[in-house]
N, C-alpha and C positions, 0 to 999 in steps of 0.2 A: 302871228309872226309873218313879217314881210319876206317874201321869197327873194333870194339873191338874184340880181339881174342876169347873171350868166346862165342860171337855170331856165329862166324865161326865154332867153335867146336860143338856147339849145332846143327847148321844146318847140318853139315856133318854127325854127329852121328845119327841124326834122319832120314836123308836120307838113311843111311846104315841099320837101324833097322826097317824102316817103315812097310814092309810087315810082318815081324815077330811080330811086335807090334800088328798089327790088328789080327793076329792069336791067340795071347796069352793073351791079355788084355781083361777082360770081359766087356760087354756092361753095360750101366747105369742100366738096369733092374736087374743086378746082384750085384749092389752096396749094401752096408749096408743100412738098413732102415733110419738111422739118416742122412746120407749124402743125400739120395734121398729126405728126408723131407726138408733139407736146400735148395736144388735146387727148390723144389716145392714152398717153402715160398718166395724165391727170385723172382720166376716167378710171383707169385700172387701180391707181392708188386709192381713190375714194372708195371704190368697190371693195378692195382688199382690207381696208380699215373698217368696213361694215358701217360706214357713216352715210347719212342721208338727211335731207335732200340736198340738191345742188341748185344754187341761184345763179342764173345767167344775168348779170347786172349790165344793163345797157344792151338788151337783147335785140333791139331793132325788130326786123320782121320775123325773127324766130328761127332762122336757118341753122345757126350754131346750136341753139337749144335743142332742136330736133336731132341734130347730129350727135350731141351728147346722149340723148335718149336712145339713139340707135346703138350706142356703145354700151348700153345697159345701165346708164346712170339715171336715177329719178330726178330729172331736171325740170325747172320751171323758169319763166322769163320775166324780167322786170325792165320797164323802160319809161322814160319821161314822156315820150311822145304818144298821145292817144291814137294818132294815125298809124304809127308803127305797131302798136299793140293790136289795133283793129285788123291790120293785115296779117299779123301773126296768128290771131285767133281764127281768122277766116281760112288760112292755109293749113293750120295744124289744130283742129278743134279738140283733139284728144289730149293736148297739153295745156297747162295753166299759164296764162300770161296776165300780168297786172301792171297798172300804171304805178310808178313810184320813182324815188330818187335814191341814189347811193349815198347821198349826204345825210339822209335820215331814213334808214331802212326799217320797214315795218315788220321786223322779225324779232323774236325773243332772243335774249342772251343765250348763246351756245346752241342755237336752233339748227344751224346748217352744217352739213358734212363737207360742203365745198362751195366755193364761190369762183365763178368765171368772170373776169373783167377783160373782155376781148375787144381791144381797140375802142374802149369806151371811157377812158379817164383823161384823154388828151384835151378835152374841152373844159376840164376843171382847172381854174387858176391855181398856180402852185401853192398859194397860201391856204387853200381849202383842202389840199390833198391829205395833210395829217388827219383831218377830221374824217375824211372818207375812209382811210385805212384803219382808223380807230373803230369805225363802224364795222368794217370787215372783221376785225379782231373780236369785237363784242359779239357778233352774231355767229361766228364760227364756233363749233364745238371743239373742245380740247382734242388735238390730233387731227383736226380738219385742215383741208388744203385750199389754198388760193392759187389759181393760175391767172397771171396778168400778162397780157400781150398788148403792145402798142408801138407807135413810132417813137424814136429816141433822137436826141440831138440837143441843140441849144438855140431855140428860136421861138418867137411868138408870131403866129400867123393870123392874119385878119382878112380872110377871104370875103368877097362880096357876093360871089356866086359859087354854087356847087351843083353838079348834075344839071346844069342849065337853068337853075332857079336861084332867086336871091336868098341869101342867108345872112344872119347877123351874129353867129357864134364865132368864137376865136379858138385857136388851137395852140397848145403849149407843148413844145418838144423839149424834154429834159434829159440830161445824161443818165445813162443806165445806172451808174454807181450812185447817183443821187436818189434814184427810185429805190435801190436796195437799202440805202440808209433810211428812207422814209418808212419802209416796211419794218425795218428793225426797230425804229422808234415806236412803231405801233405794237411791237411785241410779236411780230411774225418773222420766222426764221427762213431765209432763202436757202433752199436745198439744191436748186438747179437753175442755170441761166443759159439762154441761147441768144446770141447776137447774129443778125444777118445784115449784109450789105444790100443796097437797092438791087432789084433784079426782077424780071418778069413783069407782072402788073404793079408791083410795089416800087415806087420811085423814091423812097426815103429809107434810111436805115431803120430797122425795126428789131424788136427783141421780145423774148418771153422770160418771165420769172415764175418759178414754182416755189411757193412758200408754205409754211406749215405753222399752225398755232400749237405751241408746246402742250404736252400733256400736263395735267395738274400734278404737282408733287406733294 
């Protein structure tokens, strides 16, 4: 099967910027308080439901994965970029990190207690998002949780550089209500939403959605 061109662009771009990304992007401890609270709430809900494990999809260098682990969640990371996975394994050898795509997740049906998609879906063209969220639904156990966080808006961005390096990926900022609708279409029920205006290090509107896969009836 031929890989979609956008996945190739994302992989190659993040391989190019991986080392600079680690140097310039702040760790979770320096996130805004509301985003940290959403991560903590997600971790507590997964734990209280007795579900495991949690997949950090688009984990990058693994900093948020290890943050979840520190909150008591059995987390592992998945990323398209071999360079990012290499950095994550080097920094956090006690956690599991694997190369993979959220478009075709290498997990069994109902395997995951939780999925974190933290600023990792905005490179996915809108027409591919229903397939991504369908994969999230397929791999989540009944009662499992998804925490999605990303930029929102109405724009298609085509940068040529990031972190001082050339890139070929694109970014798609979509309205939050549209994202809620896509999750509902995939069978995931949104139970909480947080919208934030630009501020601090984040210069675009951004949001979090907490969603749940319904229990079997």
